[in-house]
C-alpha positions as CSV (number, residue, x, y, z in Angstrom):
1,M,22.3,23.0,10.7
2,K,20.5,23.4,7.4
3,R,19.9,20.4,5.2
4,R,20.6,22.5,2.2
5,D,24.2,22.8,3.5
6,F,24.6,19.1,3.0
7,V,22.5,18.2,0.0
8,K,22.6,19.4,-3.5
9,N,19.3,20.8,-4.8
10,M,17.0,18.3,-6.4
11,S,14.3,19.2,-8.9
12,L,10.6,18.5,-8.2
13,S,8.8,16.5,-10.8
14,S,6.2,18.6,-12.6
15,L,2.8,18.3,-11.1
16,T,-0.7,18.8,-12.5
17,I,-3.5,20.4,-10.5
18,P,-6.8,18.6,-9.8
19,F,-10.1,20.4,-9.9
20,V,-13.6,19.7,-8.6
21,F,-16.6,19.7,-10.8
22,N,-20.1,18.7,-9.8
23,N,-18.7,16.9,-6.7
24,F,-16.4,14.7,-8.8
25,K,-12.7,15.1,-8.9
26,Y,-11.0,14.7,-12.2
27,E,-7.3,14.9,-13.0
28,A,-5.5,16.6,-15.9
29,I,-2.9,14.4,-17.4
30,A,0.7,15.6,-17.2
31,N,2.8,16.4,-20.2
32,D,4.9,13.4,-19.5
33,L,3.0,10.5,-21.1
34,F,4.4,7.9,-18.7
35,F,2.8,9.0,-15.5
36,V,0.5,11.5,-13.9
37,P,2.4,12.9,-10.9
38,K,-0.5,14.8,-9.3
39,M,-2.7,11.8,-9.4
40,A,-0.1,10.1,-7.3
41,E,-0.1,13.0,-4.9
42,D,-3.6,11.9,-3.9
43,R,-2.6,8.3,-3.2
44,V,-1.9,6.7,0.2
45,L,0.1,3.6,1.1
46,I,-0.5,1.7,4.3
47,L,2.4,-0.5,5.5
48,I,1.8,-3.1,8.1
49,R,4.8,-4.8,9.6
50,L,4.4,-8.3,11.1
51,N,7.2,-8.0,13.6
52,G,9.0,-11.2,14.5
53,G,8.9,-13.3,11.3
54,N,5.4,-14.5,10.2
55,D,4.8,-18.2,9.5
56,G,3.7,-18.0,5.9
57,L,2.9,-21.7,5.6
58,N,0.3,-21.3,8.4
59,T,-1.1,-18.1,6.8
60,V,-1.4,-18.8,3.1
61,I,-1.6,-22.6,3.0
62,P,-0.6,-24.5,-0.2
63,L,-3.4,-27.0,-0.3
64,D,-1.7,-28.9,-3.1
65,Q,1.2,-29.6,-0.8
66,Y,-1.0,-30.6,2.2
67,E,0.0,-34.2,2.4
68,N,3.7,-33.3,2.9
69,L,2.9,-30.4,5.2
70,L,1.3,-33.1,7.4
71,I,4.6,-34.9,7.5
72,Q,6.7,-31.8,8.2
73,R,4.5,-30.0,10.7
74,P,2.1,-32.5,12.1
75,N,1.7,-30.8,15.5
76,I,0.7,-27.3,14.1
77,I,-1.0,-27.8,10.7
78,A,-4.7,-26.8,10.6
79,P,-7.1,-29.6,9.6
80,E,-7.6,-29.5,5.8
81,S,-11.4,-29.3,6.2
82,S,-11.0,-26.1,8.3
83,I,-8.9,-24.1,5.8
84,L,-10.6,-21.3,4.0
85,T,-10.3,-22.2,0.3
86,L,-9.4,-19.5,-2.2
87,N,-8.9,-21.9,-5.1
88,P,-8.2,-25.7,-5.2
89,A,-4.5,-25.1,-4.6
90,V,-4.5,-22.2,-2.0
91,G,-6.2,-21.5,1.3
92,L,-6.1,-19.1,4.2
93,H,-5.9,-19.9,7.9
94,P,-9.4,-20.6,9.3
95,V,-9.6,-17.4,11.3
96,M,-8.9,-15.1,8.3
97,T,-12.5,-14.8,7.1
98,G,-12.2,-11.0,6.6
99,M,-9.4,-11.3,4.2
100,K,-11.0,-14.3,2.4
101,N,-14.0,-12.0,1.8
102,M,-11.7,-9.3,0.5
103,F,-10.1,-11.7,-1.9
104,E,-13.5,-12.8,-3.2
105,D,-14.4,-9.1,-3.6
106,G,-11.3,-8.4,-5.6
107,K,-9.6,-6.3,-3.0
108,L,-6.8,-8.6,-1.8
109,S,-3.7,-10.0,-3.6
110,I,-1.3,-12.6,-2.3
111,I,2.4,-12.5,-3.5
112,Q,4.0,-15.9,-2.9
113,N,7.6,-16.7,-1.8
114,V,8.9,-13.2,-1.2
115,G,12.3,-12.7,0.3
116,Y,15.9,-11.8,-0.7
117,P,19.0,-13.7,-1.7
118,E,21.0,-15.4,1.0
119,Q,18.4,-14.7,3.7
120,N,19.8,-13.5,7.0
121,R,17.8,-15.0,9.9
122,S,18.7,-12.4,12.4
123,H,15.7,-10.2,13.3
124,F,17.7,-7.0,13.4
125,R,19.8,-7.5,10.3
126,S,16.9,-8.8,8.3
127,M,14.6,-6.0,9.3
128,D,17.4,-3.5,8.4
129,I,17.4,-5.0,4.9
130,W,13.6,-4.9,4.6
131,T,13.3,-1.3,5.7
132,S,16.3,0.0,3.7
133,G,15.6,-2.1,0.6
134,M,19.4,-2.6,0.4
135,M,21.7,-5.5,1.1
136,D,24.6,-3.1,1.7
137,I,25.2,-3.1,5.5
138,S,26.2,0.6,5.4
139,A,22.8,1.7,4.0
140,T,21.3,4.3,6.3
141,R,18.3,5.5,4.4
142,G,14.9,3.7,4.0
143,W,13.5,2.8,0.6
144,L,10.7,5.3,0.9
145,G,13.1,7.9,2.5
146,R,15.3,7.8,-0.7
147,S,12.2,8.4,-2.9
148,M,11.0,11.2,-0.6
149,D,14.5,12.8,-0.7
150,N,14.1,13.0,-4.4
151,A,10.6,14.3,-4.4
152,Y,10.8,16.8,-1.5
153,P,14.2,18.5,-1.5
154,N,15.6,20.4,1.5
155,F,13.6,18.4,4.1
156,P,13.3,19.1,7.0
157,D,14.1,22.7,6.2
158,D,11.4,24.6,4.4
159,Y,8.7,22.1,5.6
160,P,5.8,22.3,6.3
161,N,4.9,25.0,3.8
162,T,1.9,26.2,1.9
163,D,2.1,23.5,-0.7
164,Y,2.9,20.7,1.8
165,P,1.4,21.5,5.2
166,D,1.0,17.9,6.3
167,P,3.5,15.2,7.3
168,F,4.7,13.1,4.3
169,A,4.5,9.9,6.4
170,I,3.0,8.9,9.8
171,S,4.4,6.1,12.0
172,M,1.6,4.9,14.3
173,G,3.1,4.6,17.7
174,Y,6.0,6.1,19.5
175,E,8.9,5.4,17.1
176,V,9.5,6.7,13.5
177,S,9.8,4.0,10.9
178,A,13.2,3.3,9.3
179,T,11.5,2.9,5.9
180,C,11.1,6.7,5.8
181,Q,14.6,7.6,6.9
182,G,16.0,10.3,4.6
183,L,19.4,11.8,4.2
184,M,19.0,14.4,6.9
185,A,15.8,13.5,8.8
186,N,13.1,10.9,9.0
187,F,10.1,11.8,6.9
188,S,7.6,10.2,9.3
189,H,5.8,11.9,12.1
190,T,4.8,9.7,15.1
191,V,1.1,9.5,16.1
192,T,-0.4,7.4,18.9
193,N,-3.8,9.1,19.0
194,P,-4.6,11.8,16.4
195,F,-7.2,13.3,18.7
196,D,-4.5,14.1,21.3
197,S,-2.9,17.5,20.4
198,V,0.6,17.7,21.9
199,N,2.7,20.9,21.8
200,L,6.4,20.6,22.5
201,G,6.8,24.2,23.3
202,T,9.5,26.2,21.5
203,A,13.3,26.2,21.4
204,S,15.6,29.1,20.6
205,G,16.8,28.6,17.0
206,L,19.4,31.4,16.8
207,N,22.5,30.2,15.1
208,D,25.5,32.1,16.4
209,G,27.9,30.4,14.1
210,T,29.1,27.8,16.7
211,Y,28.7,24.1,16.5
212,Y,26.3,24.3,19.4
213,G,24.3,27.1,17.6
214,S,23.9,25.0,14.4
215,H,22.5,22.1,16.4
216,M,20.1,24.3,18.3
217,E,18.9,25.8,15.0
218,Y,18.3,22.3,13.7
219,L,16.5,21.3,16.9
220,S,14.3,24.4,16.7
221,T,13.3,23.4,13.1
222,I,12.3,19.9,14.2
223,I,10.3,21.1,17.2
224,A,8.5,23.7,15.1
225,Q,7.8,21.1,12.4
226,T,6.5,18.6,14.9
227,N,4.1,21.1,16.4
228,A,2.8,22.2,13.0
229,Y,2.3,18.6,11.9
230,G,0.6,17.7,15.1
231,A,-1.9,20.5,14.7
232,Q,-2.6,19.4,11.1
233,V,-3.1,15.8,12.2
234,N,-5.4,16.8,15.0
235,D,-7.5,19.1,12.7
236,A,-7.9,16.3,10.1
237,A,-8.9,13.7,12.7
238,N,-11.6,16.0,14.1
239,A,-12.8,16.8,10.6
240,G,-12.9,13.2,9.4
241,S,-15.4,10.5,9.8
242,T,-15.6,6.7,9.9
243,L,-18.6,4.7,8.6
244,S,-17.8,1.0,9.1
245,S,-19.5,-0.9,11.9
246,L,-16.8,-3.7,11.6
247,Y,-14.1,-2.1,13.8
248,D,-13.5,-3.9,17.1
249,N,-12.3,-1.5,19.8
250,N,-10.5,-4.4,21.5
251,N,-8.4,-4.9,18.3
252,P,-5.4,-2.4,18.6
253,L,-4.7,-2.6,14.8
254,A,-8.3,-1.9,14.0
255,V,-8.3,1.1,16.2
256,Q,-5.1,2.5,14.5
257,L,-6.6,1.8,11.0
258,R,-9.8,3.6,12.1
259,Y,-7.7,6.6,13.1
260,I,-6.0,6.5,9.7
261,A,-9.4,6.4,7.9
262,Q,-10.5,9.5,9.9
263,M,-7.3,11.4,9.1
264,I,-7.6,10.6,5.4
265,S,-11.3,11.4,5.2
266,G,-10.6,14.6,7.2
267,G,-8.3,15.9,4.4
268,L,-4.8,15.0,5.6
269,K,-2.5,14.6,2.6
270,T,0.0,12.2,4.3
271,K,1.3,9.7,1.7
272,V,2.4,6.8,3.9
273,Y,1.2,5.3,7.1
274,I,3.3,2.6,8.9
275,L,1.8,0.2,11.6
276,N,3.3,-2.6,13.6
277,I,2.0,-5.9,15.1
278,N,4.3,-7.6,17.5
279,G,4.4,-11.3,18.4
280,F,5.1,-13.2,15.2
281,D,8.4,-14.8,16.6
282,T,6.5,-18.0,17.4
283,H,9.2,-20.5,18.5
284,D,6.8,-22.1,20.9
285,S,3.1,-22.4,21.6
286,Q,2.3,-21.1,18.1
287,V,-0.8,-23.2,18.4
288,A,-2.8,-24.3,21.4
289,S,-2.1,-27.8,22.8
290,T,-5.7,-28.7,22.3
291,S,-6.3,-27.3,18.8
292,T,-4.1,-26.4,15.9
293,I,-6.5,-23.7,14.7
294,T,-6.2,-21.7,17.9
295,G,-3.3,-20.2,19.8
296,K,-0.9,-17.2,19.5
297,H,-0.5,-17.3,15.7
298,A,-4.2,-17.7,15.1
299,D,-4.9,-14.7,17.4
300,L,-2.4,-12.6,15.5
301,L,-3.8,-13.6,12.1
302,K,-7.4,-12.8,13.2
303,T,-6.3,-9.4,14.5
304,L,-4.7,-8.7,11.1
305,S,-7.5,-10.0,9.0
306,D,-10.4,-8.4,11.0
307,A,-8.7,-5.0,11.1
308,I,-7.8,-4.9,7.4
309,A,-11.3,-6.0,6.5
310,A,-12.9,-3.3,8.6
311,F,-10.6,-0.7,7.2
312,Q,-11.3,-1.7,3.6
313,N,-15.1,-1.6,4.4
314,D,-14.6,1.9,5.8
315,L,-12.7,3.0,2.7
316,M,-15.5,1.7,0.5
317,L,-18.2,3.6,2.5
318,L,-16.1,6.7,2.6
319,G,-15.5,6.6,-1.2
320,L,-11.7,6.3,-0.7
321,E,-11.0,2.8,-2.2
322,S,-9.2,4.1,-5.3
323,R,-6.9,6.3,-3.3
324,V,-5.6,3.9,-0.6
325,A,-3.5,0.7,-1.0
326,G,-1.9,-1.4,1.7
327,M,0.9,-4.0,2.0
328,T,2.1,-6.3,4.8
329,F,5.7,-7.4,5.3
330,S,7.7,-9.3,7.8
331,E,11.5,-9.8,8.2
332,F,11.4,-13.5,7.2
333,G,9.1,-16.5,7.2
334,R,9.5,-19.6,9.3
335,Q,11.1,-23.0,8.7
336,I,9.1,-25.6,6.8
337,A,9.2,-28.2,9.6
338,S,7.7,-27.4,13.0
339,N,9.6,-27.9,16.2
340,A,8.8,-30.0,19.3
341,S,7.5,-26.9,21.2
342,L,4.4,-26.4,18.9
343,G,6.2,-23.7,17.1
344,T,8.5,-22.8,14.2
345,D,12.0,-21.3,13.9
346,H,13.4,-18.6,11.8
347,G,13.1,-19.3,8.0
348,D,13.4,-17.6,4.7
349,A,10.8,-16.4,2.2
350,A,7.0,-16.0,2.9
351,P,3.9,-14.6,1.2
352,L,2.9,-10.9,1.6
353,F,-0.5,-9.3,1.1
354,L,-1.5,-6.3,-1.0
355,F,-4.9,-4.9,-0.4
356,G,-7.1,-2.1,-1.8
357,G,-9.5,-1.4,-4.7
358,C,-6.6,-1.0,-7.1
359,S,-4.7,-4.3,-6.4
360,N,-4.5,-6.7,-9.3
361,T,-6.5,-9.4,-7.5
362,S,-4.8,-12.8,-7.8
363,I,-2.4,-15.2,-6.2
364,Y,0.8,-14.0,-7.8
365,G,3.5,-16.6,-8.1
366,A,3.6,-20.4,-7.7
367,N,3.0,-22.3,-4.5
368,P,6.1,-23.3,-2.6
369,T,7.0,-27.0,-3.1
370,I,7.0,-29.1,0.1
371,T,8.7,-32.5,-0.1
372,N,8.3,-35.5,2.2
373,E,12.0,-35.2,3.1
374,I,13.8,-31.9,3.7
375,E,17.1,-30.7,4.9
376,S,17.4,-29.7,8.5
377,Q,16.3,-26.1,9.2
378,A,15.1,-25.7,5.6
379,G,13.0,-22.6,4.8
380,I,11.0,-21.6,1.8
381,P,13.4,-20.4,-1.0
382,M,12.9,-17.0,-2.4
383,A,11.1,-16.8,-5.7
384,I,10.3,-13.0,-5.8
385,D,12.8,-10.4,-4.5
386,F,11.0,-8.0,-2.1
387,R,12.9,-5.1,-3.5
388,D,11.2,-5.7,-6.8
389,I,7.9,-5.5,-5.1
390,Y,9.0,-2.2,-3.5
391,A,10.1,-0.9,-6.9
392,S,6.8,-2.0,-8.5
393,V,4.8,-0.2,-5.8
394,L,6.8,3.0,-6.4
395,K,6.2,2.7,-10.2
396,D,2.6,1.6,-10.3
397,W,1.2,3.3,-7.2
398,F,3.3,6.5,-6.7
399,L,4.1,6.6,-10.4
400,V,7.8,7.3,-9.9
401,D,9.8,7.3,-13.1
402,P,11.5,3.8,-13.5
403,T,14.8,5.5,-14.4
404,E,14.8,7.2,-11.0
405,I,13.7,4.0,-9.2
406,Q,16.6,2.0,-10.6
407,T,19.1,4.5,-9.1
408,M,17.6,3.8,-5.6
409,F,18.3,0.1,-5.6
410,E,21.6,-1.9,-6.0
411,H,20.3,-4.7,-8.1
412,S,18.7,-4.8,-11.6
413,I,15.0,-4.4,-11.0
414,T,12.3,-6.8,-12.2
415,Y,8.9,-5.2,-12.1
416,H,5.8,-7.2,-11.2
417,N,2.2,-6.1,-12.2
418,V,0.7,-6.3,-8.7
419,L,-0.7,-2.8,-8.0
420,G,-1.5,-1.2,-11.3
421,A,-5.2,-2.0,-11.7
422,C,-6.2,1.7,-11.6
423,N,-3.5,2.9,-14.0
424,L,-3.2,3.2,-17.7
425,S,-0.8,0.6,-18.9
426,V,2.5,1.6,-20.6
427,A,1.0,0.6,-23.9
428,E,-2.0,2.8,-23.4
429,T,0.0,5.8,-22.3
430,E,2.0,5.6,-25.5
431,K,-1.2,6.0,-27.6
432,D,-2.2,9.3,-29.1
433,K,-3.0,11.7,-26.2
434,N,-6.2,12.7,-28.1
435,T,-7.6,9.2,-28.1
436,S,-10.2,8.4,-25.5
437,L,-9.9,5.1,-23.7
438,V,-11.1,3.3,-20.6
439,Y,-8.8,1.7,-18.1
440,P,-8.4,-0.9,-16.7
441,N,-10.1,-2.9,-19.4
442,P,-11.2,-5.6,-18.6
443,A,-12.3,-4.0,-15.3
444,G,-13.7,-4.9,-11.9
445,N,-16.1,-2.7,-10.0
446,N,-14.4,0.5,-11.1
447,A,-12.9,1.9,-14.2
448,T,-11.7,5.3,-15.5
449,L,-12.5,7.0,-18.8
450,R,-9.7,9.1,-20.3
451,V,-11.3,11.7,-22.6
452,Q,-10.1,15.0,-24.2
453,T,-12.6,17.8,-24.3
454,N,-12.6,21.4,-25.8
455,D,-14.6,23.4,-23.3
456,E,-17.8,21.8,-24.3
457,W,-20.9,20.1,-23.1
458,T,-20.1,16.4,-22.6
459,K,-22.5,13.5,-21.9
460,I,-21.2,10.0,-21.0
461,T,-23.6,7.1,-21.0
462,L,-23.3,3.4,-20.5
463,Y,-25.2,0.9,-22.6
464,D,-25.4,-2.9,-22.8
465,L,-24.6,-4.6,-26.1
466,Q,-28.3,-4.7,-27.0
467,G,-28.3,-0.9,-27.1
468,R,-30.3,-0.4,-23.8
469,Q,-29.1,2.6,-21.8
470,I,-28.1,1.6,-18.3
471,K,-27.1,4.9,-16.8
472,T,-25.6,8.3,-17.3
473,C,-22.0,8.6,-15.9
474,F,-21.6,12.3,-16.5
475,D,-23.6,15.2,-18.0
476,G,-22.1,18.7,-18.0
477,V,-19.4,21.1,-19.4
478,L,-15.7,20.0,-19.2
479,H,-12.9,22.5,-19.6
480,P,-10.4,22.0,-22.5
481,Q,-7.9,19.3,-21.4
482,M,-7.6,15.6,-20.8
483,H,-9.9,14.3,-18.1
484,H,-10.0,11.1,-16.1
485,I,-13.6,10.3,-15.2
486,P,-14.6,7.5,-12.8
487,I,-17.0,4.9,-14.1
488,D,-18.8,2.9,-11.5
489,L,-19.5,-0.7,-12.6
490,S,-20.3,-2.2,-9.2
491,D,-24.0,-2.7,-9.9
492,L,-23.4,-4.4,-13.2
493,A,-23.3,-8.1,-14.0
494,V,-20.1,-9.6,-15.5
495,G,-20.2,-9.1,-19.3
496,N,-19.5,-6.6,-22.1
497,Y,-20.8,-3.0,-22.2
498,R,-20.4,0.2,-24.3
499,I,-19.5,3.6,-23.1
500,Q,-20.9,6.4,-25.4
501,I,-19.3,9.8,-25.3
502,W,-21.5,12.6,-26.7
503,K,-19.7,15.9,-27.4
504,K,-19.7,18.7,-30.1
505,S,-16.1,18.0,-31.2
506,G,-17.0,14.4,-32.0
507,N,-18.9,11.4,-30.5
508,E,-17.0,8.3,-29.5
509,S,-17.9,4.8,-28.5
510,I,-15.7,2.4,-26.4
511,Q,-16.4,-1.2,-25.4
512,I,-15.6,-2.3,-21.9
513,Q,-15.7,-5.7,-20.3
514,K,-16.5,-6.3,-16.6
515,V,-14.9,-9.5,-15.4
516,K,-15.5,-9.7,-11.6
């Protein structure tokens, strides 16, 4: 049963090829000025599902609404003095010290009040909507599956191959994720432990022209693909490494994220990893009877925060921060008012987290408004459509053409600038391709210099505004094309600096501002 029998051929986006020079990898810019497809080929997205409906008001706490939160949820609200303050209006649950540190380091973003219109409070229906990115009840493909169908035609036939030997997505656990369901197959490969190499044997794939024969051929394709992907995963895990000392072996999410760090550092080219944490359906005993900062929900939040903080620390030590971004999601939030069982019932919108070295660090969106009187069973109303966040991730992280993105969703998309800190902005990409520039600017600890060279010796140095040389960022010969060269600003104080480009075809000077 060949996929090509059912699907029209789709064209691959043009790609550029990276090369290695003096142990640094630079990317050539594609002819299309809007995006750099091959740069996106190196990027990885981590999706963490908080299964059950996370209580957003107990996770990201609107401190400016605390007085009315005391009225609406007096038996579960954390004491104000214990809340981890991010700014005067927003705080995190007291156990989330790891994520608080990430926020302060510029590696965590919070997006407020995320949901969808006319929220369905059924676990199953709501999760179908979140994984498909569609309100249409007949939708069968996941939001990432639709994008992968466009990017990798003929799947599962013809894959793996020389160009794409690795699985496109990995679901950590025993079940593939519906987010990656494509037209003819799911793009994700299940992994419980990448160090366990499992071979499913073989199946006869001879198609004798019968209905049974076509199915056996399809089954043979899937088994062969699974074995090939399993071998790639195993090889990468054994070749990879992990450097962080923050992982807790008793934290199952941390163990899975450590596996992912090992697979990425071992060279696996998988684009998406999906993980799950169960237990967020906290109708009762959300907090302990003796303390509102302990209990089931606190344990879950600590598991999440500690695991992500350890993973981000590992990415930094491995030099992978600019390649990996992560996002949490849950099928819905909880109601504003707590119930008599020290818990909360199914609600509507809730915050989600984005993490990584390329997140636009901020609290995006306004705090929810909590009044002293609310309607029965009221939830937080949606302010930001989760499908727009998905679309923004596709555009700013995987650099998918917005025209293509719009065809994948049923509503008119609104883009949000939440994950574009490592990209050239649209305005910058429209500039003359021969113009050197640095992005993002202002910048955090990392920036990138875009420079055109003509097979010439090039030296790039960084100066303060008093003309004192701080360091040399690059010194060598660059081949004739547009290069994207990393600039490390992590050891510099906040302020203004100058990047000087010395080359035979013409020297250039660009000012850059470090802001965090």
